C-alpha positions as CSV (number, residue, x, y, z in Angstrom):
1,M,44.1,130.8,107.2
2,N,40.7,129.9,108.6
3,L,40.1,132.2,111.6
4,S,37.1,130.3,112.8
5,L,39.5,127.6,114.0
6,L,40.6,130.0,116.8
7,V,37.0,129.7,118.2
8,L,36.4,126.1,117.3
9,V,39.5,124.6,118.8
10,P,38.8,125.8,122.4
11,L,35.1,124.9,122.0
12,I,36.1,121.4,120.9
13,A,38.6,121.1,123.7
14,A,35.9,122.3,126.2
15,V,33.4,119.7,125.1
16,A,36.1,117.0,125.1
17,V,36.9,117.8,128.7
18,L,33.3,117.1,129.7
19,F,33.7,113.5,128.3
20,C,36.9,112.8,130.2
21,R,36.6,110.5,133.2
22,R,40.0,110.7,134.7
23,L,41.6,113.7,136.3
24,N,44.8,113.5,134.3
25,S,42.9,113.2,131.1
26,I,41.0,116.4,131.9
27,R,44.3,118.2,132.5
28,W,46.1,116.9,129.4
29,V,43.1,117.5,127.1
30,S,42.9,121.1,128.3
31,L,46.6,121.6,127.9
32,A,46.4,120.1,124.4
33,G,43.6,122.5,123.5
34,A,45.6,125.5,124.8
35,T,48.7,124.3,123.0
36,V,46.9,124.0,119.7
37,Q,45.6,127.5,120.2
38,L,49.2,128.7,120.7
39,L,50.4,126.9,117.6
40,L,47.4,128.4,115.6
41,S,48.4,131.9,116.8
42,F,51.9,131.4,115.6
43,A,50.6,130.1,112.2
44,L,48.4,133.1,111.9
45,L,51.3,135.4,112.6
46,A,53.4,133.7,110.0
47,S,50.6,133.8,107.4
48,Y,49.9,137.5,108.2
49,W,53.5,138.5,107.7
50,K,53.7,136.5,104.5
51,E,50.7,138.3,103.1
52,R,52.0,141.8,104.1
53,T,55.5,141.0,102.8
54,A,53.9,140.0,99.5
55,G,52.3,143.4,99.3
56,N,48.7,142.6,100.2
57,P,47.3,146.1,101.0
58,A,43.9,145.0,102.4
59,T,42.9,146.6,105.7
60,M,41.8,143.2,107.0
61,L,43.2,139.8,106.0
62,F,41.7,136.3,105.9
63,E,38.1,137.7,105.8
64,Y,35.1,135.3,105.8
65,R,31.4,136.3,105.7
66,H,28.3,134.3,106.5
67,S,24.9,135.9,106.8
68,W,23.2,135.2,110.2
69,F,20.1,137.5,110.2
70,A,19.7,138.8,106.7
71,S,16.7,141.0,107.5
72,L,18.8,143.0,110.0
73,N,22.0,142.8,108.0
74,I,23.8,140.9,110.8
75,G,26.5,138.4,109.8
76,Y,29.4,136.4,110.9
77,H,32.1,138.5,109.4
78,V,35.7,137.8,110.6
79,G,39.1,139.1,109.7
80,V,42.3,140.4,111.3
81,D,44.8,143.3,111.1
82,G,48.0,143.6,113.0
83,L,46.3,144.7,116.2
84,S,44.0,141.7,116.1
85,V,46.9,139.3,115.5
86,A,48.8,140.8,118.5
87,M,45.9,140.4,120.8
88,I,45.4,136.8,119.6
89,L,49.0,136.0,120.4
90,L,48.6,137.6,123.9
91,T,45.5,135.4,124.5
92,A,47.2,132.2,123.4
93,F,50.2,132.9,125.7
94,I,48.1,133.6,128.7
95,M,45.8,130.7,128.1
96,E,48.6,128.2,127.9
97,A,50.1,129.5,131.2
98,A,46.7,129.6,132.9
99,I,46.1,125.9,132.1
100,L,49.6,125.0,133.4
101,V,49.2,126.8,136.7
102,S,45.8,125.2,137.2
103,W,47.3,121.7,137.1
104,K,46.5,120.9,140.8
105,V,42.8,122.0,140.7
106,E,40.9,119.0,142.0
107,R,37.5,120.5,142.9
108,M,35.0,120.2,140.0
109,T,37.9,119.9,137.6
110,K,35.9,119.3,134.5
111,E,33.7,122.4,135.0
112,F,36.8,124.5,135.9
113,F,38.7,123.8,132.7
114,F,35.5,123.9,130.6
115,L,34.8,127.4,131.7
116,L,38.4,128.5,131.2
117,L,38.4,127.2,127.7
118,L,35.1,128.8,127.0
119,L,36.6,132.1,128.1
120,S,39.4,131.8,125.5
121,A,36.8,131.0,122.8
122,G,35.0,134.2,123.6
123,A,38.2,136.3,123.6
124,Y,39.3,134.9,120.2
125,G,35.8,135.5,118.7
126,F,35.9,139.1,120.0
127,F,39.3,139.9,118.4
128,I,38.5,138.4,115.0
129,S,34.9,139.8,114.7
130,L,34.3,142.5,112.1
131,D,30.6,142.6,112.6
132,L,29.8,144.8,115.6
133,F,26.9,142.6,116.7
134,T,29.0,139.5,116.6
135,L,31.7,141.3,118.5
136,F,29.2,142.2,121.2
137,F,28.0,138.6,121.3
138,F,31.5,137.3,122.0
139,L,32.0,140.1,124.6
140,E,29.0,138.7,126.5
141,V,30.2,135.1,126.2
142,S,33.1,136.0,128.5
143,V,31.1,137.5,131.4
144,I,29.3,134.4,132.7
145,P,32.3,132.1,132.9
146,K,34.2,134.8,134.9
147,F,31.2,135.0,137.3
148,L,31.2,131.3,137.8
149,L,34.9,130.9,138.1
150,I,35.0,133.5,140.9
151,G,31.8,132.4,142.6
152,I,32.7,128.7,142.8
153,W,36.4,128.4,142.9
154,G,37.3,131.8,144.4
155,S,38.3,132.8,147.9
156,G,37.4,135.4,150.5
157,K,34.2,137.4,149.6
158,K,33.8,135.4,146.4
159,E,30.0,135.6,146.1
160,Y,30.1,139.3,146.6
161,S,33.0,139.8,144.2
162,A,31.5,137.6,141.5
163,M,28.2,139.4,141.7
164,K,29.8,142.9,141.6
165,L,32.0,142.0,138.7
166,A,29.1,140.5,136.7
167,L,26.7,143.5,137.4
168,M,29.3,146.1,136.5
169,L,30.5,144.4,133.4
170,M,26.9,143.8,132.3
171,G,26.2,147.5,132.9
172,G,29.1,148.2,130.6
173,S,27.8,145.8,128.1
174,A,24.4,147.6,128.2
175,L,26.0,150.9,127.4
176,V,28.0,149.3,124.5
177,F,24.8,147.8,123.1
178,L,23.0,151.1,123.2
179,G,25.9,152.7,121.5
180,L,26.0,150.0,118.8
181,L,22.3,150.4,118.2
182,G,22.8,154.1,117.7
183,V,25.6,153.5,115.2
184,Y,23.5,150.9,113.4
185,Y,20.5,153.2,112.9
186,H,22.7,156.0,111.6
187,T,24.3,153.9,108.9
188,G,23.0,153.4,105.4
189,G,22.0,156.9,104.6
190,T,18.5,157.9,103.6
191,G,16.4,154.8,103.0
192,G,19.5,152.6,102.7
193,P,20.1,149.3,104.6
194,H,21.5,149.6,108.1
195,T,24.6,147.6,109.0
196,F,26.8,146.4,111.9
197,D,29.7,145.7,109.5
198,W,32.8,147.5,110.9
199,P,34.8,147.9,107.7
200,A,31.7,149.2,105.9
201,I,30.9,151.7,108.7
202,A,34.6,152.8,108.7
203,Q,34.2,153.9,105.0
204,M,31.1,155.9,105.9
205,H,31.1,159.3,107.7
206,L,28.7,159.0,110.6
207,P,26.9,162.3,111.3
208,V,28.9,164.3,113.9
209,S,25.8,164.8,116.0
210,A,25.3,161.0,116.2
211,Q,29.0,160.6,117.1
212,Q,28.7,163.1,119.9
213,V,25.7,161.3,121.4
214,F,26.8,157.6,121.0
215,F,30.6,157.9,121.5
216,P,30.2,158.3,125.3
217,F,28.0,155.1,125.5
218,L,30.5,153.0,123.6
219,F,33.7,154.4,125.2
220,V,32.4,154.3,128.7
221,G,30.9,150.9,128.2
222,F,34.2,149.4,126.8
223,G,36.1,151.5,129.4
224,I,34.4,149.7,132.3
225,F,36.1,146.6,131.1
226,T,39.4,148.4,131.2
227,A,39.0,149.9,134.7
228,L,38.0,153.4,133.5
229,F,37.8,155.7,136.5
230,P,35.4,155.9,138.4
231,F,34.0,152.5,137.2
232,H,37.0,150.5,138.3
233,T,35.7,149.2,141.6
234,W,35.1,145.7,140.4
235,V,38.8,145.2,139.6
236,P,40.2,144.9,143.2
237,D,37.4,142.7,144.5
238,G,37.3,140.5,141.3
239,H,41.0,139.9,141.1
240,S,41.5,139.3,144.8
241,S,38.7,136.6,145.0
242,A,39.3,134.9,141.7
243,P,41.3,131.6,141.4
244,T,44.8,132.1,140.0
245,A,44.0,131.1,136.4
246,A,40.9,133.3,136.4
247,S,42.9,136.3,137.7
248,M,45.5,135.8,135.0
249,F,42.9,135.7,132.3
250,L,40.8,138.5,133.8
251,A,43.7,140.9,134.1
252,G,45.7,139.7,131.1
253,V,43.0,139.3,128.5
254,S,39.5,140.3,129.6
255,M,40.5,143.8,130.6
256,K,42.1,144.2,127.1
257,L,38.7,143.5,125.5
258,G,37.7,147.0,126.6
259,G,40.9,148.7,125.3
260,Y,40.5,146.9,122.0
261,G,36.9,148.1,121.8
262,C,37.9,151.7,122.6
263,L,40.4,151.7,119.9
264,R,38.0,150.4,117.3
265,I,35.3,153.0,118.3
266,V,37.9,155.8,118.2
267,L,38.6,154.9,114.6
268,L,34.8,154.8,113.7
269,M,34.1,158.2,115.4
270,P,37.2,160.4,115.0
271,E,35.4,163.8,115.4
272,A,33.7,162.7,118.6
273,A,37.0,161.2,119.9
274,R,38.8,164.6,119.4
275,E,35.9,166.4,121.2
276,Y,36.0,164.1,124.2
277,S,39.7,163.7,124.2
278,P,40.4,166.1,127.2
279,Y,37.9,164.2,129.3
280,I,39.4,160.8,128.5
281,I,42.9,162.1,129.3
282,A,41.7,163.6,132.6
283,L,40.1,160.3,133.7
284,A,43.1,158.3,132.6
285,T,45.5,160.5,134.6
286,I,43.3,160.2,137.7
287,A,43.3,156.5,137.3
288,I,47.0,156.3,137.0
289,F,47.6,158.3,140.2
290,Y,44.6,156.8,142.1
291,G,45.7,153.2,141.3
292,A,49.4,154.0,142.2
293,F,48.6,155.6,145.6
294,A,45.9,153.0,146.4
295,T,48.5,150.2,145.7
296,M,50.9,151.7,148.3
297,M,48.3,151.2,151.0
298,Q,47.7,147.5,150.3
299,K,49.2,144.6,152.3
300,D,47.7,141.7,150.2
301,L,49.7,140.7,147.1
302,K,46.6,140.2,145.0
303,Y,45.3,143.6,146.0
304,I,48.7,145.1,145.2
305,N,48.5,143.7,141.7
306,A,44.8,144.6,141.2
307,Y,45.2,148.3,142.1
308,S,48.4,148.4,140.1
309,S,46.4,147.1,137.1
310,I,44.1,150.1,137.5
311,S,47.1,152.4,137.2
312,H,48.7,150.6,134.3
313,C,45.4,150.4,132.4
314,G,45.3,154.2,132.8
315,F,48.3,154.3,130.5
316,I,46.3,152.5,127.9
317,L,43.4,155.0,128.0
318,L,45.9,157.9,128.1
319,G,47.5,156.7,124.9
320,I,44.1,156.2,123.2
321,G,42.9,159.6,124.4
322,M,45.9,161.4,123.0
323,L,44.9,160.3,119.5
324,T,48.5,160.6,118.1
325,E,49.8,157.6,116.1
326,T,52.7,157.0,118.5
327,A,50.5,157.3,121.6
328,I,47.9,154.8,120.2
329,R,50.8,152.4,119.3
330,G,52.0,152.8,122.8
331,A,48.6,152.0,124.2
332,V,48.6,148.7,122.2
333,L,52.1,147.9,123.4
334,Q,50.9,148.6,127.0
335,M,47.9,146.3,126.6
336,I,50.2,143.4,125.5
337,S,52.9,144.2,128.1
338,H,50.5,144.6,131.0
339,G,48.7,141.4,129.9
340,L,51.9,139.4,130.1
341,M,53.2,141.1,133.2
342,T,50.1,140.9,135.3
343,A,49.4,137.3,134.3
344,L,52.9,136.4,135.5
345,F,52.4,138.4,138.7
346,F,49.1,136.6,139.5
347,A,50.7,133.3,138.6
348,T,53.6,133.8,141.1
349,I,51.2,135.1,143.8
350,G,49.2,131.9,143.4
351,M,52.3,129.8,143.6
352,I,53.4,131.6,146.8
353,Y,49.9,131.3,148.3
354,D,49.6,127.6,147.6
355,R,52.8,127.0,149.6
356,T,52.5,129.6,152.4
357,H,48.7,129.9,152.6
358,T,49.0,133.7,152.9
359,R,49.2,136.6,150.6
360,L,49.9,139.2,153.3
361,V,53.3,140.9,152.7
362,D,54.1,141.3,156.4
363,R,53.8,137.5,157.0
364,L,56.2,136.7,154.1
365,G,59.9,137.2,153.8
366,G,63.1,135.3,152.8
367,L,61.3,133.2,150.1
368,L,64.3,133.6,147.8
369,K,66.2,131.1,149.9
370,V,63.6,128.3,149.5
371,M,61.8,129.2,146.3
372,P,64.5,130.7,144.0
373,F,62.6,130.1,140.7
374,I,59.3,131.6,141.9
375,S,61.1,134.5,143.5
376,T,63.0,135.2,140.2
377,I,59.9,135.4,138.1
378,F,58.2,137.5,140.8
379,V,61.1,140.0,140.5
380,I,60.9,140.0,136.7
381,A,57.2,140.8,136.9
382,G,57.8,143.5,139.4
383,L,60.6,145.1,137.4
384,C,58.5,145.0,134.3
385,S,55.7,146.8,136.2
386,L,58.0,149.6,137.2
387,G,59.3,150.0,133.7
388,L,62.8,148.7,133.8
389,P,64.6,149.1,130.5
390,G,65.1,145.7,128.8
391,L,61.5,144.6,129.7
392,S,58.3,145.2,127.9
393,G,56.9,147.7,130.4
394,F,59.6,150.2,129.6
395,V,59.0,149.9,125.8
396,A,55.2,150.4,126.2
397,E,55.3,153.2,128.7
398,I,58.0,155.3,126.9
399,T,56.1,155.0,123.7
400,V,52.9,156.3,125.4
401,F,54.9,159.2,126.9
402,M,56.5,160.1,123.6
403,G,53.2,160.0,121.7
404,S,51.5,162.0,124.4
405,W,54.1,164.7,124.3
406,Q,53.6,165.0,120.6
407,H,50.0,166.3,121.2
408,P,50.1,170.2,121.3
409,G,48.5,171.9,124.3
410,D,49.4,172.6,127.9
411,L,46.7,170.2,129.2
412,Y,48.2,167.3,127.2
413,H,51.8,168.1,128.3
414,L,50.7,168.4,132.0
415,A,49.0,165.0,131.7
416,T,52.1,163.5,130.2
417,I,54.4,164.9,133.0
418,L,52.0,163.6,135.7
419,A,51.9,160.2,134.1
420,C,55.7,160.1,134.0
421,A,55.9,161.1,137.6
422,S,53.7,158.2,138.6
423,I,56.6,155.8,137.8
424,V,58.3,156.9,141.0
425,I,55.2,155.8,143.0
426,T,55.2,152.5,141.1
427,A,58.9,151.9,141.9
428,V,58.2,152.5,145.6
429,Y,55.4,150.0,146.0
430,I,57.0,147.4,143.8
431,L,60.4,147.5,145.4
432,R,58.9,147.5,148.9
433,A,56.6,144.5,148.2
434,T,59.5,142.6,146.5
435,G,61.9,143.3,149.4
436,Q,59.4,142.3,152.1
437,T,58.2,139.2,150.3
438,I,61.4,137.5,149.0
439,M,64.4,139.3,150.6
440,G,65.8,139.0,154.1
441,P,65.5,136.2,156.7
442,L,62.6,133.7,156.7
443,R,59.7,135.1,158.7
444,D,58.4,131.7,159.6
445,P,60.6,128.7,160.4
446,H,58.0,126.5,158.7
447,Y,59.0,128.1,155.3
448,N,62.2,126.0,155.4
449,R,60.1,123.0,154.3
450,L,58.6,124.8,151.3
451,T,59.3,123.6,147.8
452,D,60.1,125.5,144.6
453,A,58.0,125.6,141.4
454,T,56.9,122.3,139.8
455,W,57.5,121.5,136.1
456,N,54.1,122.9,135.0
457,E,54.6,126.1,137.1
458,K,58.1,126.5,135.6
459,L,56.8,126.2,132.0
460,A,54.1,128.8,132.7
461,G,56.6,131.2,134.3
462,I,59.1,130.8,131.5
463,L,56.5,131.2,128.8
464,L,55.3,134.6,130.2
465,G,58.8,135.7,131.2
466,V,60.2,135.1,127.7
467,G,57.4,137.1,126.2
468,I,58.2,140.1,128.5
469,I,61.9,139.9,127.8
470,V,61.6,139.4,124.0
471,I,59.3,142.5,123.7
472,G,61.6,144.5,125.9
473,V,64.8,143.6,124.1
474,A,63.5,143.5,120.5
475,P,60.2,145.4,120.3
476,F,60.5,146.3,116.6
477,W,58.7,143.2,115.2
478,L,55.7,143.9,117.4
479,N,55.7,147.6,116.6
480,E,55.7,146.8,112.9
481,L,53.0,144.2,113.3
482,I,50.7,146.8,115.0
483,I,51.0,149.3,112.2
484,K,50.7,146.9,109.3
């Protein structure tokens, strides 16, 4: 399996979009590019399972190396493990749905789909990179398209939101770069060549003193991408102002880049991770409760989902901070579950806004009567968010809780209890928002003329909804994929 195809296909599709002259051609070329990405991700999954079933014990599969800067020992080194494959599948699902819900974009259509496809190329490159410098390069590739998508096609305070998002994420990137430089110059031993190669570094034992210094740079830097408290403030503004597809990708994939980076860094610096574990858990618990209580105060559907994302990403960081195998597995499941759920939520919010021209809960109501399909997937996303059994949210959160309780110590048990208690708050704001938005009589008589989802919106909703249900009903294949 040639992993570089995952980067080349969206890049080729993005360039092809620029040469299209007709609006329909732009849409279909973009959809074809996203569909090929989805098929490649399934082919990668099948190839990966085949190799593991055959007994291939390698830590990373389908590796490829090419030297970029030999003097600095920087190379294009790619490969995947089960975690990488899972994140690639998530990216492909969300990208396909994002293209479908953007079918009616008519303003600067070429540029919109070009930037969206460029985002996916950056995400795939990040997830397959085994060279830390290359990984950082692909992390940066994803920042500018997000800035432009929000600043040009966004709504509300879009210029402010785009600038805030770009500055905070670039601040996080600066911390990551400093941490990577620290790791680089502490590899190789006395007089040996330094390296950015992740598998090689994993076989070394970085000095504990170096881990203690550079772990905070890397974890906080990647944590900013994952809404680490108190560096989460870009999330509500960025999500609320972004166009629907950008919100889906930003919450569903881009925020997972940080979680993925945190997991990789924890594996490289285990001693420092154990030392800083109480601080990570404390910040994660604060984020869980802060996000939940802040969500209860919101009246705008996008702000509800944005603040809810802060709370749900807190579960990811909680699982990573606990450092038990089960908790880390739960963190990965939460990344995938939250990616699908929040993308579906933003998609349905966009569908509702396109028809009613409002996202304010108190102006909506009774939409189930006129938009049954949209209302149904809205409910599925909401029930997944509150952790209903049978949906992916339950599987992910219960795994995090079980893994967290395995960690000895009163502090860890208290954090687990508090995290469990936050589910009640989540249920309150989800059920209230759902009831006020789609239940009861129609608030506005003009809503009688509203139409339900179009074919492309139905495909996007079904794609994400099926992912949520499949993981919720049969999570074992994903669990086995992560640990292999």
